[in-house]
N, C-alpha and C positions, 0 to 999 in steps of 0.2 A: 513783616515780610512773608512769614509762613502762612499767615491768614489770607494774604493776597493770593499766594500760591494755591491755597485750597479753594478758593473761589473762582480763580481763572484757570482754565486748562493749560497744562504746560505745553508751549509750542514745540512742535516736533519738526525738525529739518534734518533730512537725511543726505549724507554724502553718497557718491556712486557706488562704493563698496557696500556699505550698509543696505541700501536699497536693493542690490543684486542678491546679497545673501538673504534678506527678508522675503523676497519674491521666491526665491529657490525653496526656502522652508514652507512658505505659503502654499505653493503649487506641487510639493512633494507628495506622493502616494505612500511613502514609507515612513515619513516623519510622524512621531506621536501627535494626536489630535490636538492636545492642549498646546503643544508648541506651535503648530501650524495656526492655531487660533490666535495666539499671541502675535505671531508675525503678521498676520491679517490685520489685527486691530491697529498696530503701529503703522503700517501702510496706509490705512484709512485716516488715521490721525494726520499723517504727512500731508494727506491731500486735503487737509482742512475741515474734515467732518466733525461734527460735534460729538461729545461723549455719549449723549442720548441716542444719536443716530448710529454710532458705533455699536452700541449695546444691542440695538435691534438687529443690526446687520449680522454680528457674529453670535448672537444669541448668548449673551452674557450680562450679568448685572452691571448697572452703571458703576457701581462703587469698585468693581474689579477692573473696569476700564480705566478709572481714574488711577488706580493702584499701579497697574502695569505701565500706564503712560508715565507717570511720575518716576517709576523705577528705571525705565528706559532713558528718560530726560537727564537723570543722574548718573546712571551707570552704562548707558548704551546698550550694546547687544548683551553683555555679560548680565545685565539686570532682568533679562527674560529667561534665565536659567532657574531651576528649582533650587531653592536653598535647603541645606541639610536640615532636617527636623530635629527640634530640641529634644533632649531626653536621651537617656542611654538605650542603644538598641537592644531588643528582647533577646535574651539568650535561652537557647534550648538544651536540655540535658540529654544523656544518653538514653534515659528512660522515655523521653519524648520520640527519639529516633527510633527506638525499638517499638514504640507504639504505632508509629506510622507504618513500619514494615510489617508488623504483625497484623495490622487492620488491613493493609493491602492484600497480604497473602492468604489470610485466613477467614476473612469475612466478605459479605457482599453488600454494596449500598442498597438501600431500601428503594424499590421502584425503578431501579436502573440495572443495565447489564454488566457494567464495569465501573471501576472507580476513575474518576478524573481528578486532576490536582485540585480543583475546587471543592468537590465533594469530599475528598480525603482530608483536605485541610479543615473543612468545616466538621467532620467526624471526629478529628483527633485534637482539634484546638491549636493546631500548629499553622504558622503562616504559609501561604501559598508558595512564595519563593522557597522557603526552607524545606517544604514537602517536595518540590521539584527537585531541589538539590539532593535531598536524601534518596529519592527514587533513582536519580542519576548515577550516585555514588554506589548504590546497592545493585545497579544494573537491573531494576525492575521496571517493566513495562505493562501496566494494567490495562492500557488500551489495546493490547494485542492478545488474541486467542488462538490457540492451535488446536489440533486434534491428535489422538493416538488411539492405537489398539493394541490389544494383547492376544497373541495367538493361543488358540486352545488345541493345537496340533500336537498329538503325543510324540510325533516323529520330528518335532521342530528342530532340534539340534542337527540331526542327520541330514535333513533337507537343506539347511542353511549351510552346512559345511559343502554339501554337493553343489548347490548353486553358486556360492561364492568361488568355490575351486574352479568351476567352469570359467568364470570371468578372470580369475588371477592366473590361472594355468590351463588355458584351452588345450584340448588334445591336439596332436598333430594330424595333418591331413583331414581336417574336420572343421565345420563352420559352427558357431554358437550364435543362435538366433533368440532374440526375446520376442515373444509373440503376444499379442493383446488385441482386444476388439474394443471399438467405441460404438456402442449400440444406440439406437434410436436418434440418430443424427437427422435433424430437420432439413429437408431439401426445399429451401426457400428461394424465391425469386421476386424481383421487383415487378410491380404491375405494369410499368411502361419501360421502354428501352432507355438506356442512359443517354443523356445529352452530353456531348464531349466538350472538352476544354477548347477555348478559343481565346484570342487576345482580349484582355479585360474581362473574361468570364470563366469561372472555374467549372470543372465537371460537376454536373447535377445528376441527381437520382431521386426517385419518387420516394416520399417518406413511408409509404406503405408497401407491403409485400403479399404475395400469395403462397400457400402451402402446397408443396407436391409430394406429401407424404414423407416417409422417413426412410433412411438407408442405414446399413451396418458397415462400419469401416474396420477392415482387418488390416493388420501391419505387422512386419517382421523386421526387427531391427538388428543388424549385424553390428554388435557393439564395437569390435576391433576395428571395423573398416568405417564405421559411421553410415553404412548404406541401408536404405529401407525399402522393402518390397510391400506395396500396397494392394489391396483389393477391395472392392465395394460389392456388397450383395444386398438384396432386398429383404432377406430374412436371416435370422440367427440361429441356425440349427446345425446338427451334426453334418448334414449334407453340405452346407456351405463351408463348414471347417475343413472337410475333407477336400473340397474343391481347392481351398487355399493351400493345404498341405501338398497337393499335386502341383499347384503352382510353384511352390518352394522346391519341389523335387526338380521341376524342369529348369529353375533358375540356378540350382546347384546340381549339375548332372552326375557329379562324381564325389566320392569321399562321404565321410560321416556327416550327419546333420544332427546337432544337439539343439533341441527346442525347449526353452523355458517357458512354462505355462502356469496360469492359475488354476483354481478348482471349479471352473464353470462346468456344468453338467454335460455340455455338448463336447468337452475335450476327452472325455472318458466314457463315452457311451458305448453300447454294444456294436453299433456301426463302426465307430472309430477303432474298436478293438478288432474287429474283423477285417478292416482295412490294413491295420498295422501288422496282421499275421502273414500278409502277402510277402513272399520272398524279396520282391523288388523294394519293399518299404521297410525292410529290416534295418537299413542304414539310418533310418530316422529313430532318434531316442527322445523320449519325453522325459522331462524333469519338472516335476510339480513342485511348487513353492508351498510353504506351509500356509494354512488358512490364516487370514487376516494379516498378511505380510507382503502386500503387493509391492512395497519398496524394494524387495529383493530383486525385482525384474530388472531394474536399472541401477544395480549395486554400484558400479564404477562412477 
């Protein structure tokens, strides 16, 4: 009887529920490929297709078609699941764990910018799943890279205390503004006018653009109120900075104005110092952040 079974393909007849489940797996975009492949071959078998034809259709060896067909015939849907592998699962020691962590933190993969689970597993001889688990437990993320800078300002501490103090305890009857510039902003425009949206048609624009030079964007953020005063200039010089300061004076006609700035040359030039000496400008106080510490501007 077993010989007869091996020579003749096991007949596959599906009930409604089995067919629905197999079709769902076969058409799924998130199901594992092997699982979808098995569901597909059973559906083809139920349609009466020969093992040879099924093998060509799903790109699997004919012997595997026979195996999965017979397993489904005997066990139904359960027979399509992966069975536990024989043998004791491999165990990794604390030394293996430390080797993965040490390699990830202190070494670089050859010819690549950062470690992946695959390359780290290959370099340490530890399985991929275990490497992934070790990285997750140690909260290590080799695929992410950040930046940092160390200030060389001799007055770093004093300036930090000054700036943070302005944010934490702003002076009365005064406004605290964080000022910065975005230079060399490209002024781009599409080569043709937009085509507006209409029923059955989304808004469209040309893929190419034309350059209209660059502009300099000045902005003053009033942190406590969340209000921004902007200004656009064609150039980035002391003259433009002074014009922006005059705009801020006009926007805040009374009270002190404390301005937090970085160390750009145009902020402390001879022209700016002469502007600052005028009696009407004395209510403006500049607070320069330490060098290489732009994060202080938006401390809150």
